[in-house]
Rosetta silent file (secondary structure, phi, psi, omega in degrees, C-alpha in Angstrom):
SEQUENCE: MKTIGIIPARYASTRFPGKPLIDIGGKSMIQRVYEQAKKTSSLSGIVVATDDARIESHVKSFGGEVVMTSETHQSGTDRCFEAIQKFSSAADIVINIQGDEPFIQPEQIDLVASCFDSQEVQIATLVKQINSEQDLFNVNIPKVVLNTKGNAIYFSRQTIPFLRGKENTEWLNSHVFYKHIGIYAYRTKVLAEITRLDPSRLEVSEGLEQLRWIENGYTIRTKTTDFENVAIDVPDDLKKLTNFL
SCORE:     score description
SCORE:     0.000 S_00000001
   1 L     0.000  124.031 -176.203   11.836 -175.373  109.201 S_00000001
   2 L  -103.446  128.833 -176.082   11.018 -171.674  109.521 S_00000001
   3 E  -119.744  127.739 -179.462    7.454 -170.610  110.306 S_00000001
   4 E  -115.060  134.434  174.578    6.144 -167.061  109.936 S_00000001
   5 E   -96.827  128.967  177.463    2.842 -165.764  111.329 S_00000001
   6 E  -119.009  131.220 -179.523    0.982 -163.210  109.209 S_00000001
   7 E  -112.195   99.961  176.666   -1.980 -161.241  110.566 S_00000001
   8 E   -67.986  135.178 -178.307   -4.107 -159.759  107.753 S_00000001
   9 E  -141.957  103.551 -179.120   -5.727 -156.490  108.894 S_00000001
  10 L  -102.091  136.372 -177.574   -8.070 -154.620  106.559 S_00000001
  11 L   -79.844  -42.650 -167.847   -9.513 -151.251  107.594 S_00000001
  12 L   -87.022   56.280  175.432  -12.537 -150.998  105.290 S_00000001
  13 L   -68.862  132.689 -179.031  -14.658 -153.813  106.673 S_00000001
  14 L   -63.171  -42.435 -175.474  -18.234 -153.549  105.408 S_00000001
  15 L   -87.709  -17.745 -177.043  -19.762 -154.704  108.694 S_00000001
  16 L  -156.777   76.936 -179.482  -17.264 -153.048  111.035 S_00000001
  17 L   -59.123  139.706  178.602  -15.053 -150.303  109.518 S_00000001
  18 L    72.937   16.460 -174.088  -11.811 -149.707  111.408 S_00000001
  19 H   -53.440  -42.294 -178.028  -12.203 -152.970  113.310 S_00000001
  20 H   -61.032  -21.477 -175.055   -8.460 -153.667  113.853 S_00000001
  21 H   -99.030    1.268 -178.727   -8.098 -150.368  115.749 S_00000001
  22 L   -64.677  147.610 -179.398  -11.028 -150.708  118.151 S_00000001
  23 E   -84.622  128.300  176.092  -10.141 -150.465  121.840 S_00000001
  24 E  -127.216   99.664  178.878  -10.541 -153.629  123.888 S_00000001
  25 L    59.553   37.607  175.149   -9.672 -153.090  127.533 S_00000001
  26 L    94.261   -1.144  175.596   -7.018 -150.479  126.823 S_00000001
  27 E  -134.507  150.548  176.406   -5.403 -152.117  123.784 S_00000001
  28 E   -69.837  159.559  178.904   -6.388 -152.260  120.139 S_00000001
  29 H   -62.267  -42.997 -177.119   -7.663 -155.532  118.732 S_00000001
  30 H   -65.944  -34.010  177.283   -4.698 -155.865  116.365 S_00000001
  31 H   -67.023  -40.408  179.450   -2.242 -155.327  119.232 S_00000001
  32 H   -63.545  -42.328  178.143   -3.919 -158.042  121.284 S_00000001
  33 H   -62.051  -45.079 -178.477   -3.722 -160.517  118.365 S_00000001
  34 H   -60.687  -45.352 -178.413   -0.065 -159.604  117.802 S_00000001
  35 H   -67.193  -34.952  175.531    0.824 -160.041  121.470 S_00000001
  36 H   -65.675  -40.571  179.045   -0.899 -163.422  121.644 S_00000001
  37 H   -64.594  -32.724  179.988    1.065 -164.552  118.589 S_00000001
  38 H   -65.817  -19.978 -177.850    4.297 -163.414  120.245 S_00000001
  39 L   -82.584   -3.415 -177.055    3.705 -165.939  123.040 S_00000001
  40 L   -76.039  162.851  174.821    4.031 -168.920  120.694 S_00000001
  41 L  -103.012  -11.363 -172.353    7.023 -171.227  120.498 S_00000001
  42 L   -93.816  -19.247 -172.502    6.615 -172.125  116.822 S_00000001
  43 L   -91.071  132.351  174.985    6.899 -168.729  115.085 S_00000001
  44 L   -87.059  -18.128  179.207   10.195 -167.318  113.865 S_00000001
  45 E  -166.753  159.374 -179.769    8.566 -163.995  113.042 S_00000001
  46 E  -137.073  136.734  177.614    5.237 -162.143  113.024 S_00000001
  47 E  -142.970  140.896  172.873    4.043 -159.432  110.664 S_00000001
  48 E   -89.571  131.838  177.811    0.784 -157.537  110.208 S_00000001
  49 E  -110.104  112.070 -174.846   -0.310 -157.269  106.568 S_00000001
  50 E  -129.173  169.022  176.657   -2.521 -154.235  106.036 S_00000001
  51 L  -119.474   12.432 -171.732   -3.829 -151.945  103.306 S_00000001
  52 L  -133.923  132.688 -176.766   -4.237 -148.850  105.472 S_00000001
  53 H   -65.240  -28.321  179.532   -1.701 -146.283  106.698 S_00000001
  54 H   -67.021  -41.060  177.146   -3.561 -145.842  110.011 S_00000001
  55 H   -68.802  -42.263  178.475   -3.102 -149.499  110.870 S_00000001
  56 H   -56.450  -47.459 -179.006    0.506 -149.408  109.679 S_00000001
  57 H   -63.551  -41.391 -178.313    1.270 -146.442  111.928 S_00000001
  58 H   -65.496  -43.742 -179.568   -0.468 -148.004  114.918 S_00000001
  59 H   -61.899  -41.546  177.645    1.377 -151.327  114.621 S_00000001
  60 H   -63.594  -31.731 -177.430    4.698 -149.501  114.471 S_00000001
  61 H   -67.069  -27.882  177.572    3.709 -147.517  117.578 S_00000001
  62 L  -102.552   13.263  173.505    3.605 -150.656  119.737 S_00000001
  63 L    87.370   13.480  179.830    6.769 -152.094  118.179 S_00000001
  64 L   -85.263  160.289  175.644    5.168 -154.543  115.769 S_00000001
  65 L   -94.341  140.144 -174.420    6.366 -155.397  112.289 S_00000001
  66 E  -146.469  146.284  172.743    4.032 -154.453  109.442 S_00000001
  67 E  -128.880  145.761  176.968    3.962 -154.498  105.641 S_00000001
  68 E   -87.043  136.576  179.710    1.639 -152.622  103.304 S_00000001
  69 L  -130.424  172.101 -174.556   -0.375 -154.702  100.838 S_00000001
  70 L   -64.573  151.378  175.475   -2.883 -154.059   98.072 S_00000001
  71 L   -80.486   -9.722 -169.958   -6.422 -152.813   98.739 S_00000001
  72 L   -95.764   -0.831 -177.284   -7.826 -155.189   96.111 S_00000001
  73 L   -63.494  138.000 -179.438   -7.252 -158.553   97.796 S_00000001
  74 L   -90.441  -12.700 -177.688  -10.389 -160.676   98.055 S_00000001
  75 L  -151.148  162.887  175.578   -9.138 -162.843  100.927 S_00000001
  76 H   -65.625  -28.674  177.565   -6.662 -163.023  103.751 S_00000001
  77 H   -61.860  -46.755  178.395   -4.889 -165.803  101.863 S_00000001
  78 H   -61.759  -40.849 -179.522   -4.096 -163.466   98.975 S_00000001
  79 H   -66.733  -36.584  177.631   -2.915 -160.778  101.397 S_00000001
  80 H   -63.048  -40.129 -178.040   -0.660 -163.302  103.159 S_00000001
  81 H   -65.743  -42.090  176.927    0.995 -164.254   99.887 S_00000001
  82 H   -64.262  -41.223 -176.426    1.824 -160.645   99.028 S_00000001
  83 H   -63.708  -41.530 -176.029    3.061 -160.032  102.579 S_00000001
  84 H   -67.618  -25.173  177.026    5.423 -163.002  102.677 S_00000001
  85 H   -74.497  -23.986 -179.184    7.090 -161.736   99.519 S_00000001
  86 H   -97.919  -15.889 -176.108    7.740 -158.368  101.199 S_00000001
  87 L   -67.085  150.867 -172.885    8.637 -159.661  104.649 S_00000001
  88 L   -72.616  -10.705 -175.149   12.278 -159.405  105.631 S_00000001
  89 L  -131.696  133.303  177.446   12.645 -163.127  106.305 S_00000001
  90 L   -72.637  158.134 -177.147   11.925 -166.141  104.080 S_00000001
  91 L  -143.231  150.129  172.668    9.726 -168.929  105.437 S_00000001
  92 L   -87.180  -36.241 -177.846    8.923 -172.572  104.821 S_00000001
  93 E  -125.681  137.987  175.477    5.508 -172.341  106.496 S_00000001
  94 E  -117.613  128.060  175.812    3.096 -169.399  106.625 S_00000001
  95 E  -109.075  122.738  178.937    0.370 -169.223  109.283 S_00000001
  96 E   -89.856  104.377 -176.006   -2.580 -166.958  108.541 S_00000001
  97 L   -98.786  122.177 -175.542   -3.678 -165.673  111.972 S_00000001
  98 L   -62.556  128.365 -177.366   -7.116 -164.070  112.031 S_00000001
  99 L   -80.150   -0.608 -179.212   -6.876 -160.389  112.928 S_00000001
 100 L  -114.094   21.501  175.602  -10.331 -160.316  114.533 S_00000001
 101 L  -120.146   82.037 -170.785   -9.707 -162.885  117.285 S_00000001
 102 L   -64.553  -16.506 -179.352   -8.077 -160.784  120.039 S_00000001
 103 L  -120.307   32.764  174.322   -7.820 -163.677  122.479 S_00000001
 104 L   -58.145  139.602 -176.829   -6.579 -166.422  120.199 S_00000001
 105 L   -84.656  133.056  177.123   -4.602 -168.894  122.275 S_00000001
 106 H   -54.439  -33.722  179.752   -0.869 -169.282  121.497 S_00000001
 107 H   -61.631  -30.551  178.881   -1.354 -173.035  121.883 S_00000001
 108 H   -69.050  -39.403  178.602   -3.700 -172.994  118.885 S_00000001
 109 H   -65.924  -43.728  177.835   -1.056 -171.401  116.677 S_00000001
 110 H   -64.271  -35.434 -179.099    1.528 -173.933  117.841 S_00000001
 111 H   -65.283  -45.625 -179.969   -0.974 -176.750  117.267 S_00000001
 112 H   -68.472  -32.725  176.787   -1.629 -175.866  113.637 S_00000001
 113 H   -64.734  -33.396 -177.122    2.113 -175.428  113.084 S_00000001
 114 H   -67.575  -16.129  177.830    2.709 -178.943  114.413 S_00000001
 115 H   -59.731  -27.543 -173.824    0.748 -180.400  111.483 S_00000001
 116 H   -85.833   10.337  168.724    3.824 -179.850  109.314 S_00000001
 117 H   -63.845  -23.444  174.799    5.843 -182.395  111.247 S_00000001
 118 L   -95.426  127.910 -176.660    4.539 -184.613  108.442 S_00000001
 119 L   -68.287  -18.557 -177.495    6.120 -183.831  105.068 S_00000001
 120 L   -80.252  -12.293 -176.271    2.933 -184.767  103.202 S_00000001
 121 L   -74.621  129.468  179.365    0.904 -181.910  104.715 S_00000001
 122 L  -100.751  -47.469 -177.761    0.166 -179.062  102.286 S_00000001
 123 E  -135.764  146.891  179.147   -2.360 -176.936  104.189 S_00000001
 124 E  -138.035  154.681  176.674   -3.498 -177.149  107.814 S_00000001
 125 E  -156.120  179.141 -179.091   -6.277 -175.750  109.972 S_00000001
 126 E  -115.955  153.298  173.309   -8.072 -176.409  113.268 S_00000001
 127 E  -132.155  162.174  176.830  -11.444 -177.862  114.177 S_00000001
 128 E  -137.869  138.810  178.388  -13.391 -178.068  117.423 S_00000001
 129 E   -63.888  138.156  178.310  -16.018 -180.568  118.476 S_00000001
 130 L   -86.650  130.487 -176.271  -19.520 -179.116  118.501 S_00000001
 131 L  -121.447    2.785 -179.661  -21.275 -179.471  121.843 S_00000001
 132 L  -134.553  145.485  177.078  -24.453 -177.422  121.429 S_00000001
 133 H   -64.223  -31.001  179.561  -27.458 -177.644  119.117 S_00000001
 134 H   -60.032  -45.455  177.205  -27.259 -173.886  118.661 S_00000001
 135 H   -71.145  -38.761 -175.220  -23.837 -174.215  117.015 S_00000001
 136 H   -59.786  -38.003 -175.647  -24.739 -177.425  115.215 S_00000001
 137 L  -109.132   16.991  178.085  -27.592 -175.860  113.252 S_00000001
 138 L   -89.620  115.176 -176.097  -26.171 -172.334  112.907 S_00000001
 139 L   -72.007   -9.412  176.484  -25.490 -171.681  109.197 S_00000001
 140 L   -85.588   -4.956  179.306  -22.973 -168.977  110.126 S_00000001
 141 L  -110.359  108.731  179.684  -20.684 -171.614  111.663 S_00000001
 142 L   -64.911  136.387  177.750  -18.919 -173.732  109.015 S_00000001
 143 E  -102.996  158.690 -176.300  -18.922 -177.468  109.723 S_00000001
 144 E  -133.524  138.351  170.755  -16.196 -179.928  108.686 S_00000001
 145 E  -110.204  133.338 -175.452  -16.199 -183.618  107.794 S_00000001
 146 E  -112.284  152.145  171.136  -12.882 -185.448  108.305 S_00000001
 147 L   -95.102 -174.400 -173.598  -11.413 -188.640  106.899 S_00000001
 148 L   -70.517  -16.972  176.828   -9.450 -191.237  108.879 S_00000001
 149 L   -88.063   -4.741 -176.445   -6.172 -189.317  108.351 S_00000001
 150 L    86.146   12.695  175.330   -7.635 -186.160  109.851 S_00000001
 151 E   -86.575  145.712  177.861   -7.888 -184.430  106.481 S_00000001
 152 E   -74.520  127.007  175.997  -10.917 -182.278  105.744 S_00000001
 153 E   -88.869  -40.408 -177.602  -13.195 -183.871  103.154 S_00000001
 154 E  -159.257  150.014  173.155  -15.714 -181.039  102.996 S_00000001
 155 E  -118.457  141.752  177.606  -16.751 -177.778  104.651 S_00000001
 156 E  -153.355  150.654  172.954  -20.340 -176.561  104.717 S_00000001
 157 L   -77.581  -20.822  174.238  -22.538 -174.002  106.373 S_00000001
 158 L   -79.545  164.614  178.337  -25.153 -176.726  106.632 S_00000001
 159 L   -77.700  117.568  179.869  -24.939 -179.432  109.271 S_00000001
 160 L  -130.223  144.188   -3.042  -22.880 -182.307  107.874 S_00000001
 161 L   -76.527  160.325  173.843  -23.106 -185.225  107.772 S_00000001
 162 L   -75.203  134.249 -179.810  -26.898 -185.564  107.640 S_00000001
 163 L  -101.154  100.736 -177.979  -28.138 -188.222  110.066 S_00000001
 164 L   -66.535  134.485  175.495  -30.844 -190.191  108.336 S_00000001
 165 L    80.099    7.002 -179.610  -33.670 -191.402  110.548 S_00000001
 166 L  -114.795  139.211  171.308  -32.650 -189.239  113.520 S_00000001
 167 L   -71.698  151.123 -178.887  -34.513 -186.304  115.020 S_00000001
 168 H   -53.639  -34.869 -178.270  -32.442 -183.116  115.291 S_00000001
 169 H   -69.544  -14.067 -179.293  -32.457 -183.423  119.066 S_00000001
 170 H   -95.493  -10.982 -168.125  -30.687 -186.806  118.775 S_00000001
 171 H   -62.740  -45.522 -176.209  -27.848 -185.724  116.489 S_00000001
 172 H   -64.348  -28.048  178.878  -25.264 -184.643  119.069 S_00000001
 173 H   -87.279   -4.938 -175.498  -25.637 -187.925  120.946 S_00000001
 174 H  -110.714  -14.067 -175.043  -25.373 -189.973  117.761 S_00000001
 175 L  -158.118  154.177  174.886  -22.329 -188.536  116.008 S_00000001
 176 L   -94.230  117.048  179.525  -19.250 -186.349  116.592 S_00000001
 177 L  -106.341  148.891  179.816  -19.593 -183.088  114.653 S_00000001
 178 E  -125.300  144.084  170.087  -16.845 -180.524  114.111 S_00000001
 179 E  -109.828  156.380 -176.884  -16.834 -176.819  113.414 S_00000001
 180 E   -85.406  135.498  171.342  -14.043 -174.992  111.655 S_00000001
 181 E  -104.902  118.883 -163.511  -11.672 -172.712  113.575 S_00000001
 182 E   -79.549   52.957  170.028  -10.465 -170.183  111.021 S_00000001
 183 E  -112.429  134.178 -178.608   -6.691 -170.282  111.310 S_00000001
 184 E  -120.140  150.139  171.627   -4.818 -171.540  108.243 S_00000001
 185 E  -135.616  143.803 -176.834   -1.250 -172.651  107.657 S_00000001
 186 E  -139.714  146.198  162.377    0.357 -173.360  104.299 S_00000001
 187 E   -65.440  140.660 -173.791    3.676 -174.459  102.911 S_00000001
 188 H   -58.382  -39.086  177.450    4.971 -171.347  101.174 S_00000001
 189 H   -62.131  -41.663  179.851    5.122 -173.124   97.805 S_00000001
 190 H   -68.313  -38.530  177.331    1.511 -174.271   98.182 S_00000001
 191 H   -57.467  -43.313  178.384    0.412 -170.761   99.204 S_00000001
 192 H   -61.850  -37.555 -177.931    1.833 -169.436   95.938 S_00000001
 193 H   -70.862  -45.594 -173.712   -0.073 -172.118   93.986 S_00000001
 194 H   -72.507  -22.725  177.296   -3.491 -171.681   95.589 S_00000001
 195 L   -74.760  -11.078  177.283   -3.491 -167.904   95.152 S_00000001
 196 L   -94.237   -3.701 -178.682   -3.358 -168.476   91.393 S_00000001
 197 L   -78.163  143.629  173.269   -6.504 -170.627   91.390 S_00000001
 198 L   -77.516  152.900  174.818   -9.794 -169.263   90.059 S_00000001
 199 L   -54.013  138.968 -176.719  -12.830 -169.351   92.374 S_00000001
 200 L   -98.960  168.782 -178.871  -14.427 -172.797   92.215 S_00000001
 201 H   -64.489  -42.976 -179.519  -18.062 -173.846   91.958 S_00000001
 202 H   -66.475  -40.449  178.723  -18.196 -175.235   95.483 S_00000001
 203 H   -59.705  -46.928 -179.319  -16.536 -172.127   96.910 S_00000001
 204 H   -64.342  -39.205 -178.507  -19.031 -169.840   95.210 S_00000001
 205 H   -64.159  -45.596 -174.654  -21.956 -172.024   96.314 S_00000001
 206 H   -94.261  -19.286 -174.481  -21.005 -172.136  100.011 S_00000001
 207 L    71.899   35.032 -178.236  -19.048 -168.881  100.268 S_00000001
 208 L  -128.444  113.458 -174.488  -16.094 -170.798  101.766 S_00000001
 209 L   -58.734  -36.253 -174.058  -12.640 -170.207  100.295 S_00000001
 210 H   -65.107  -19.849  177.281  -11.155 -173.492  101.478 S_00000001
 211 H   -67.884  -26.709  175.753  -13.442 -175.452   99.147 S_00000001
 212 H   -60.083  -40.797 -177.316  -11.466 -174.005   96.206 S_00000001
 213 H   -70.215  -44.391  179.437   -8.387 -175.817   97.474 S_00000001
 214 H   -63.708  -43.215 -177.666  -10.162 -179.137   98.038 S_00000001
 215 H   -64.311  -24.873  178.592  -11.879 -178.952   94.647 S_00000001
 216 L   -96.944   12.105  170.692   -8.474 -178.484   93.022 S_00000001
 217 L    93.332    5.230  177.661   -6.994 -181.529   94.738 S_00000001
 218 L   -83.216  148.517  178.015   -5.156 -179.994   97.699 S_00000001
 219 L  -102.643  145.198  179.914   -5.392 -181.679  101.087 S_00000001
 220 E  -121.203  106.631  177.956   -6.149 -179.831  104.324 S_00000001
 221 E   -78.447  142.064  179.265   -4.858 -181.533  107.477 S_00000001
 222 E  -122.660  153.777  165.852   -6.723 -180.721  110.693 S_00000001
 223 E  -131.707  153.725 -173.844   -6.041 -180.928  114.398 S_00000001
 224 E   -96.874  129.101  176.339   -8.616 -180.583  117.143 S_00000001
 225 L  -107.164  150.790  175.839   -8.528 -177.725  119.625 S_00000001
 226 L   -99.196   -8.048 -177.951  -10.451 -177.497  122.888 S_00000001
 227 L   -80.247  141.006  176.282  -10.306 -173.692  123.006 S_00000001
 228 L   -95.913  118.710  179.875  -13.370 -171.674  122.053 S_00000001
 229 L   -88.734  148.503  176.275  -12.450 -168.705  119.869 S_00000001
 230 L  -120.247  111.697  179.135  -14.343 -165.415  119.863 S_00000001
 231 L   -98.533  143.958  179.461  -14.271 -163.535  116.571 S_00000001
 232 L  -104.717  103.143 -179.288  -15.385 -159.916  116.249 S_00000001
 233 L  -101.011  -36.441 -178.420  -17.370 -159.494  113.031 S_00000001
 234 L  -134.928  161.152 -177.932  -19.809 -156.722  113.986 S_00000001
 235 H   -53.015  -36.019 -178.981  -19.919 -154.148  116.841 S_00000001
 236 H   -62.875  -22.682 -179.482  -22.401 -156.245  118.843 S_00000001
 237 H   -66.552  -17.414  179.899  -19.800 -159.013  119.069 S_00000001
 238 H   -61.782  -24.340  178.841  -17.826 -156.889  121.523 S_00000001
 239 H   -64.343  -23.983 -178.840  -20.317 -157.983  124.199 S_00000001
 240 H   -69.266  -17.575 -170.573  -18.856 -161.498  123.947 S_00000001
 241 H   -86.541   -3.369 -176.082  -15.529 -160.310  125.313 S_00000001
 242 L   -53.884  -47.047 -177.218  -16.688 -159.497  128.851 S_00000001
 243 L   -65.719  -37.022  179.842  -15.577 -162.859  130.264 S_00000001
 244 L   -66.696  -40.895 -179.013  -12.147 -162.667  128.605 S_00000001
 245 L   -72.768    0.000    0.000  -11.477 -159.185  129.952 S_00000001
């Protein structure tokens, strides 16, 4: 089974233009993501999928592999599908590695890849147990409900499940809650199928792409990580990286 890691990298971010090229301790963010991915044991190849010549040139400058993709993609999933068709090597599994997490742990990439040891798995992602009320009630952090097989039943920006008869301060001691860690893996055939789906009602309501897949009958297997990821969405997020550096 051949597994390829794809790192979508868009230049024209509304909240942080040029984000993949920002300097973090002497290296660009995209280089740090690429180098972390190179440390994995599960990937047969890694490629950056971008829509901008500046990113393409930069990736080539540090010896990375890169493919140019359309400027019109609405999601990293769509960009991954175009990239895998242009990449020099075919793959059974595609892992969509977030380009704005410069210190993603190689173990996390290997963990999501390990989901495909089971032939029934179509799509996979990671979750992490929530340990603080701040995260639990933060609508910017998607929450996940799992079934007994470890498949995601639903994702929401609201806190789910709702605990009837409990004060908010009691929730963490009464139930195990999970937040979503935004790395995705897909069987290549499934990736081709889900990119042809129209946006769904649940996806539009929550603003969460993965609900489109669930609403159309696809299953998303999860595994639990203990690592805390730091994503860079806006310039102020760079302050979070002090401890990592």
